[in-house]
C-alpha positions in Angstrom: 46.3 209.5 87.6 46.2 209.2 91.7 48.7 210.9 93.6 49.6 209.4 96.8 49.1 211.1 99.9 52.6 212.4 101.7 52.3 211.8 105.3 53.6 214.6 107.9 54.8 212.9 111.3 55.1 215.3 113.6 56.3 215.0 117.2 53.7 216.2 119.8 55.1 218.8 122.5 55.0 216.2 125.4 56.9 213.4 123.4 59.4 216.1 122.4 60.2 216.9 125.8 59.9 212.9 126.9 62.5 212.4 124.4 65.0 215.2 125.6 64.7 214.4 129.2 65.3 210.9 128.4 68.5 211.7 126.3 69.5 213.3 129.5 68.8 210.3 131.6 70.3 207.9 129.1 73.6 210.0 129.6 73.9 210.3 132.8 72.9 206.6 133.6 75.8 206.0 131.0 78.0 208.1 133.0 77.0 206.1 136.4 77.6 203.0 135.0 81.0 203.5 133.4 82.5 205.5 136.9 81.1 202.5 138.9 83.7 200.2 136.7 86.3 202.9 138.1 85.5 203.6 141.4 89.3 203.5 142.1 89.7 206.8 140.5 90.3 209.5 143.6 87.1 211.0 144.5 85.1 209.0 142.0 82.8 208.1 144.7 81.3 211.8 145.4 81.4 212.2 141.6 79.2 209.1 141.6 77.3 210.8 144.5 76.6 213.5 142.1 75.4 210.9 139.0 73.4 209.0 141.6 71.0 212.1 142.2 71.2 213.4 138.6 70.2 210.3 137.2 67.1 210.3 140.0 66.5 214.2 139.1 66.5 213.0 135.2 63.9 210.5 136.0 61.6 212.5 138.4 61.1 214.9 135.6 60.0 212.2 133.5 57.7 210.8 135.9 56.1 214.9 136.3 55.4 215.0 132.1 53.8 211.2 132.0 52.0 211.1 135.4 48.9 213.5 135.2 48.3 216.4 137.6 48.5 215.1 141.2 51.9 213.2 139.8 53.3 216.5 138.7 51.9 218.4 141.8 54.7 216.4 143.7 56.8 215.4 141.6 57.5 219.1 141.3 58.6 219.3 144.6 60.6 216.3 145.0 62.4 217.7 141.9 63.1 221.0 143.6 64.5 218.8 146.9 66.3 216.7 144.7 68.3 220.3 143.2 69.4 220.6 146.8 70.8 216.9 147.3 72.7 218.0 143.4 74.2 221.0 144.5 75.2 219.1 147.9 76.6 216.5 146.1 78.7 219.0 143.7 80.4 220.7 146.4 81.5 217.6 148.5 82.8 216.1 144.6 84.7 219.0 143.8 86.2 220.2 147.5 87.4 216.4 148.2 89.0 216.5 144.6 90.6 219.8 145.0 92.2 218.3 147.8 89.9 220.1 150.7 88.7 216.7 151.7 89.7 217.2 155.3 87.6 220.5 155.6 84.7 218.9 154.4 84.8 215.5 156.7 85.9 217.5 159.4 83.2 218.0 162.3 82.6 222.0 161.9 82.5 221.1 157.7 80.3 218.3 158.0 77.8 220.3 160.4 77.9 223.1 157.5 77.0 221.1 154.8 74.6 218.9 156.7 72.7 221.9 157.9 73.0 223.7 154.7 71.3 220.4 152.4 68.6 219.7 155.0 67.6 223.7 154.7 67.5 223.3 151.2 65.9 219.8 151.2 63.3 220.2 153.3 61.9 223.5 152.7 61.6 222.9 148.9 60.2 219.2 148.9 57.9 219.1 151.4 55.0 220.5 149.8 53.1 221.9 152.9 56.4 223.9 153.7 57.6 224.6 150.5 54.0 226.4 149.8 54.3 228.0 153.1 57.8 229.6 153.2 59.3 229.0 149.7 56.4 229.2 146.6 53.6 231.1 147.5 51.9 230.3 144.0 51.6 227.4 142.4 50.2 226.9 138.7 49.2 224.0 137.1 49.8 224.7 133.2 48.0 222.0 131.2 48.7 223.5 127.6 50.6 221.8 125.7 50.7 219.2 128.2 50.6 219.3 132.1 53.3 221.0 134.0 53.3 222.4 137.7 55.0 225.9 138.1 56.5 227.0 141.5 56.3 230.8 141.4 56.8 233.6 143.9 59.4 235.4 145.8 59.7 235.2 149.0 62.8 235.9 151.7 63.0 232.4 152.4 63.4 231.3 149.0 65.9 233.8 148.1 68.0 232.8 151.0 67.8 229.3 149.6 69.1 230.3 146.3 71.6 232.1 147.9 72.8 229.3 149.9 72.6 227.0 146.6 74.7 228.9 144.3 77.0 229.8 147.2 77.8 226.1 148.0 78.0 225.6 143.7 80.4 228.9 143.7 82.3 227.5 146.4 83.1 224.0 145.4 83.0 225.4 141.3 85.9 228.2 142.4 88.3 225.6 144.7 88.3 223.2 142.2 89.0 226.2 139.3 91.8 227.3 141.5 93.2 224.1 142.1 93.8 223.9 138.4 95.4 227.1 137.7 97.6 226.6 141.2 99.2 223.7 139.3 100.6 224.9 136.7 99.3 223.7 133.6 100.5 225.8 130.7 97.1 225.0 128.7 94.5 227.2 129.9 91.8 225.3 128.3 91.5 222.7 130.9 90.2 225.2 133.5 88.9 227.4 131.1 86.3 223.9 129.8 85.8 222.8 133.4 84.5 226.5 134.4 82.0 227.1 131.2 80.8 223.5 131.4 79.7 224.8 135.0 78.7 228.0 134.3 76.3 226.6 131.2 74.1 224.5 133.8 74.1 227.9 136.2 72.9 229.7 132.8 69.8 226.6 132.4 68.9 227.2 135.9 68.7 230.8 135.8 66.5 230.3 132.6 64.3 228.1 134.3 64.2 230.2 137.4 63.1 233.1 135.4 60.2 231.1 133.8 61.2 232.4 130.1 57.7 232.5 128.1 59.0 229.7 125.2 59.5 227.4 128.1 56.3 225.6 129.4 57.8 225.2 133.1 60.0 222.5 132.4 63.9 222.3 133.3 65.9 222.2 130.6 68.7 221.5 133.0 67.6 218.3 133.7 68.9 217.2 130.2 72.0 220.0 129.9 73.6 218.8 133.1 73.7 215.0 132.1 76.0 216.6 129.1 78.0 219.0 131.2 78.7 215.7 133.1 79.8 214.0 130.6 82.4 216.8 128.9 84.1 217.2 132.6 84.6 213.2 133.0 86.2 213.6 129.2 88.3 216.6 130.6 89.3 215.2 134.0 89.8 211.5 133.4 91.2 212.2 129.4 94.5 213.8 130.8 94.6 211.7 134.3 93.9 214.9 136.2 91.3 213.1 138.5 94.3 210.2 139.8 97.5 212.5 139.2 97.3 216.0 140.3 95.5 216.2 144.0 97.3 213.0 145.1 100.6 214.7 143.7 99.7 218.2 145.4 98.5 216.8 148.7 100.4 214.1 149.2 103.5 215.8 148.6 103.8 219.3 147.8 102.2 220.2 151.2 104.8 218.4 153.1 107.7 218.7 151.1 110.8 221.0 150.0 112.3 218.9 148.3 112.2 218.8 144.1 108.5 217.4 143.9 108.1 215.3 139.5 104.7 213.9 139.3 105.4 211.9 135.8 102.7 209.4 133.7 103.7 206.3 132.1 105.6 207.9 129.7 107.9 209.6 131.9 106.0 212.9 130.9 106.1 215.8 133.7 102.2 215.7 135.0 103.1 218.6 137.9 106.2 219.4 139.9 106.8 221.9 142.8 108.7 225.2 142.9 111.7 223.7 143.8 111.5 220.7 140.7 110.9 224.2 138.3 114.5 226.0 139.6 116.2 222.7 138.2 114.5 222.2 134.7 115.2 224.2 131.6 113.8 227.6 131.8 111.6 227.2 128.4 110.6 223.8 129.6 106.8 222.9 130.0 104.7 221.0 131.9 103.9 217.9 129.9 107.3 217.6 128.7 109.8 214.3 128.5 111.6 214.4 132.1 115.0 214.3 130.1 114.2 216.8 127.4 113.3 219.3 130.8 116.6 218.1 133.3 120.3 218.9 132.6 121.5 216.7 130.1 124.2 214.8 132.3 121.6 213.6 134.4 119.6 211.2 132.5 117.3 210.7 134.5 115.4 208.0 132.8 118.3 205.7 132.9 118.9 206.5 136.8 115.5 205.1 137.5 115.1 202.5 135.1 118.3 201.0 137.8 117.4 199.3 141.3 117.2 202.0 144.0 120.2 200.5 145.8 122.4 201.3 142.8 121.4 205.0 141.7 124.1 207.4 141.4 123.8 210.4 143.3 123.1 213.9 140.9 124.9 217.1 141.1 123.4 220.2 140.0 125.5 223.6 140.2 129.1 224.6 140.3 131.6 226.3 142.5 130.3 226.8 146.1 126.6 226.6 145.1 126.9 222.5 143.9 124.3 220.7 145.3 123.9 216.7 145.3 120.6 215.1 145.1 119.7 211.5 145.9 116.0 210.3 143.5 113.4 208.6 145.2 110.6 207.4 143.6 107.2 206.1 145.0 104.4 204.6 142.7 100.6 205.6 143.2 99.5 204.0 140.5 97.2 201.7 142.8 96.5 204.2 144.8 95.0 206.6 141.3 94.2 203.9 139.2 96.7 205.1 136.2 100.2 204.7 136.8 101.6 208.1 138.2 104.9 208.3 139.9 106.4 210.8 142.0 109.9 211.3 141.8 111.5 212.9 144.7 114.9 214.3 144.3 116.2 214.6 148.4 118.6 217.6 148.7 121.5 215.2 150.4 123.8 218.4 150.3 124.7 218.6 154.0 124.8 214.7 154.3 127.5 214.1 151.2 129.1 217.4 153.0 129.5 215.6 156.1 130.5 212.4 154.9 133.6 214.2 152.7 134.7 215.7 155.9 134.3 212.4 158.0 136.0 210.6 155.3 139.1 213.3 155.9 138.9 213.1 159.9 138.9 208.9 159.4 142.3 209.6 157.1 143.6 211.7 159.8 143.0 209.4 162.1 144.2 206.6 160.5 147.6 208.4 160.1 147.8 209.4 164.1 147.2 205.1 164.5 149.5 204.7 162.3 152.1 206.7 164.3 151.2 205.6 167.5 151.5 201.9 166.5 155.0 202.0 164.5 156.8 205.1 166.6 155.7 204.7 170.2 155.4 200.7 170.3 159.1 200.5 168.8 160.8 202.5 171.8 158.3 201.0 173.7 159.8 197.8 173.2 163.6 199.5 173.8 162.1 200.3 177.6 160.4 196.5 178.4 164.3 195.1 176.8 166.5 197.6 178.8 164.0 196.9 181.9 165.0 193.3 182.1 168.4 193.6 181.6 168.4 196.3 184.1 166.6 194.0 187.0 169.6 191.4 185.9 171.8 193.3 187.1 170.3 195.0 190.1 166.8 195.2 191.9 165.4 198.6 193.0 161.9 200.5 193.5 162.9 202.7 190.6 162.4 200.2 188.0 159.2 198.7 189.6 157.9 202.3 188.8 159.6 202.4 185.6 157.7 198.6 184.4 154.0 200.2 185.5 154.6 203.6 183.8 155.8 201.4 180.5 152.6 199.2 181.5 150.1 202.2 181.6 151.9 203.2 178.1 151.3 200.0 176.5 147.6 199.9 178.0 147.1 203.3 176.6 148.4 202.7 172.7 146.0 199.8 172.8 143.1 202.0 173.8 143.5 204.7 171.6 144.2 202.0 168.7 140.8 200.7 169.7 139.4 204.1 169.4 141.2 204.4 165.8 139.7 201.1 164.3 137.1 200.0 166.0 134.6 203.0 165.8 132.6 201.6 162.6 129.5 200.2 162.4 129.6 196.7 163.0 129.5 195.2 159.6 129.5 191.4 160.3 128.3 189.4 163.5 127.7 186.0 165.1 126.2 184.1 167.5 128.6 184.9 170.6 127.7 182.5 173.7 127.8 185.6 176.8 128.8 183.2 179.5 131.7 181.6 177.6 133.4 184.6 176.5 132.7 186.5 180.1 135.1 183.9 181.5 137.4 183.6 179.0 137.9 187.6 179.6 137.8 187.5 183.1 141.0 184.8 182.6 142.8 187.9 181.0 142.5 190.6 182.9 144.1 191.0 185.8 141.5 190.4 188.4 143.2 189.9 192.0 141.4 188.5 194.4 138.2 189.7 192.8 135.3 187.2 192.0 132.8 186.4 189.1 129.3 185.2 189.3 127.7 184.5 185.6 123.9 184.5 185.7 123.0 184.5 181.9 122.3 181.6 179.4 122.0 184.3 176.3 123.6 183.7 173.0 123.8 187.5 170.7 124.7 188.1 167.9 128.1 191.0 167.7 131.2 190.9 166.6 133.4 189.1 168.8 136.1 190.8 169.0 134.9 193.9 169.9 132.3 192.5 172.2 135.6 190.4 173.9 137.1 194.5 174.2 133.6 195.6 175.8 133.5 193.1 178.3 137.2 193.1 179.4 137.1 197.0 180.0 133.8 196.6 181.9 135.5 193.7 184.2 138.5 195.6 184.5 136.9 199.0 185.8 134.7 197.0 188.0 137.9 195.5 189.6 139.8 199.1 189.6 137.4 200.9 191.5 135.3 198.1 193.7 138.1 197.6 195.6 139.8 194.3 197.0 137.6 191.1 196.9 134.9 193.0 194.6 132.1 190.7 193.1 131.7 190.9 189.5 128.0 190.3 188.3 126.8 189.6 185.0 123.4 189.2 184.8 120.6 189.0 182.0 118.1 191.8 180.8 114.7 191.6 179.0 116.6 193.6 175.5 120.6 192.6 176.7 122.8 191.7 179.7 124.5 194.1 182.6 127.7 194.1 184.5 127.6 195.2 188.2 129.7 194.6 191.2 128.9 195.5 195.2 131.8 198.2 195.1 131.0 201.7 196.2 129.6 202.6 193.1 129.2 205.6 190.8 127.7 209.1 192.6 124.3 209.9 190.5 125.5 213.5 189.6 128.9 211.9 187.5 127.1 209.1 186.1 127.0 211.0 182.4 130.5 212.0 182.9 131.9 208.8 183.1 131.6 207.6 179.6 133.3 210.6 178.4 136.9 210.5 176.8 139.2 210.8 179.5 137.7 210.8 182.3 139.0 208.4 185.3 139.0 208.5 189.2 142.0 205.8 189.4 145.3 205.3 188.0 143.8 204.1 184.3 143.6 206.0 180.6 140.4 207.3 180.8 139.3 205.4 177.7 138.4 202.6 178.7 134.3 203.5 179.4 134.7 205.3 176.1 135.4 202.3 174.2 132.6 200.9 175.9 130.2 203.5 174.2 131.8 203.1 171.1 131.5 199.4 170.9 127.9 199.4 171.8 127.1 201.9 169.5 128.7 200.4 166.5 126.8 197.4 167.2 123.3 199.6 167.7 123.0 198.7 171.4 122.6 201.5 174.3 124.6 201.5 177.4 123.8 203.3 180.8 125.2 203.3 184.3 122.6 202.5 187.0 122.5 201.5 191.2 123.7 198.1 190.9 121.3 195.3 193.2 124.1 195.3 196.3 124.9 199.3 195.9 127.8 199.4 193.8 128.2 200.1 190.1 125.6 198.6 187.4 126.3 199.0 183.3 123.5 197.7 181.4 123.5 197.4 177.5 120.4 196.9 175.6 119.0 196.6 172.0 120.8 192.9 171.6 119.6 190.8 169.1 119.6 186.9 170.4 121.5 184.7 168.0 119.6 182.2 165.9 122.1 179.4 164.9 
């Protein structure tokens, strides 16, 4: 009987280590390729820098194992320099991801990081410098394969280690703090991140101690790529990469209103303290929005409607009632995944003012009704009786009564204008300024005054209200400009002006002329106040200044040129 010999295959130590480091290199390369297809993710560039250095670091380890003593010698120093770059890239990534990018990118931050990185890289990767200051002991180990061990302990090496571990610790703690600060209830996420980072540190410490069962090989080159995959799974799978830093940095630091960060399924990814105060006590991050908020809101239905049709939301009872206006911002294009930020704008003060204004308007409408009906009727009786009295006799007292009646009629018109024309203008049409000005000139008692027009503009306006504005300014110029005054209507770059060549208005009184009741002649004191009201209703500005001939000049700016 012939027995076949059993062949036993064993891997040499060199082959085993090449396979181990090659596996780490493959994992790091695959991670980098995946990330290159997702560059729109937040902090993807910074994490890609870390992975790129990791790929180069792992590759250099393999070259050191396969290249012989000389190659291993120079590669060992390059490996140390790349470790410094990895620490820098890790710090850069974690700080950016955690929302401290402005700090890293500041002038002082860049100076500190660049200086520290240059210190780590130059002192460790340049053989003449490294052997003099950092690694006084260089040993070539030939069994079971050729490796170069850099040993010895100097002050510079201790400083280098302190700088490297400090950068690593600051970045790791900063990102861990950001996880905890977001209020996530599932603690395994920050725990997994922190544990993964610490496992890399543990492998590094093992390498530094040069454990006897490890032949000078840095096993962190194999463990770090695996750790990177775990980090990608933790960060990307739960969309922390895309939503948490953006929501915090963009909104939480600037707004006091309730803010929710929602995912595609309307689940709460994050919320600020003001938002948490509106939610049910037992609600948690990750709950559906409608499940966490008061039932009567039905926010999912509210948000599905167009922004202009969304109702104001009411929260609380009695004097503690608050009103909120829902506003949404879609950050999907910025972060690469569907993220909606919901802001509940507190409009309680606005609603209270609106109700107060409505009550005031109601009272004003009642006053306007009294003025229109109860005062017009007796005034009409006075005018009728005055005409009958003139048929019987002519007296200077009757002229005084006529003037008083006309003044009362003008006052009633001004009061009704103030009551009805204060609202914002909704319907405008093209109005030719020259045509309307000449029409107003014919309806106002101008006496011996002269009108000059130097304007060819057509503006968007409410014709009735613009007529009132022009009539009041013309009447004001005629009444205060003196006999034979010249009134000029001219064009400005963004509006028009009306000026006269009368005595003008003293500079100290110009802030008062638009006040209700202010008058220096026998007027109602409401004319210029109505001018201001009409201008503001159109969104225009009005001011008084000196005219070109020394008189008063009223400038109306902010008008829109009408397009036929």
